[in-house]
Phi, psi and omega in degrees: 000346180291336177282348174259023174065029176282142169228159179270126176234125173206112187258349179092003175231131181299312191300306182290339174288311184290323178304315181295318179300315185291313181301315181291330179091016184175176182117186183208145178234118174234142173227081177268161185245179180207181178297327183270324184246101181280155181303144189248327189276135181270130182301309184298319191259336189242298183294309183293323172295314181285327170302324175298313176300310181300318183286327175292337178270012175096004181259192179239150177223104185245157172289144185289334180248333187260349180059042172236165177299139176295341177282347175272345187286132180282137180275117181250353182199143185295339178248024176296129184239150177202158174270153190220169166222112179251143176168180174299161182299313180297323187284321176290326175295320173297322177297318177304315184298317185281322184273333186245355180051054181270000000 
């Protein structure tokens, strides 16, 4: 990826990283989980609002496991957490290819 001019930006906060992605006009933000590192972002308070902003800006905001928009995920609990991928259409498509083997 270094030959494609990718750089790593991680502030530890979703909002500043997504803000940078939107101002830059591209990029990707992922917060995927694993069996040892559970999802941290809450759907109702963090994922859905930022996902709406990303999708209104022309990007994609998808669930890490189901390959659906985070705006389509049914809220079942006030503290429901999930992993996400926010980004430009092309970047999220690259994420899909690696994560879902499409």
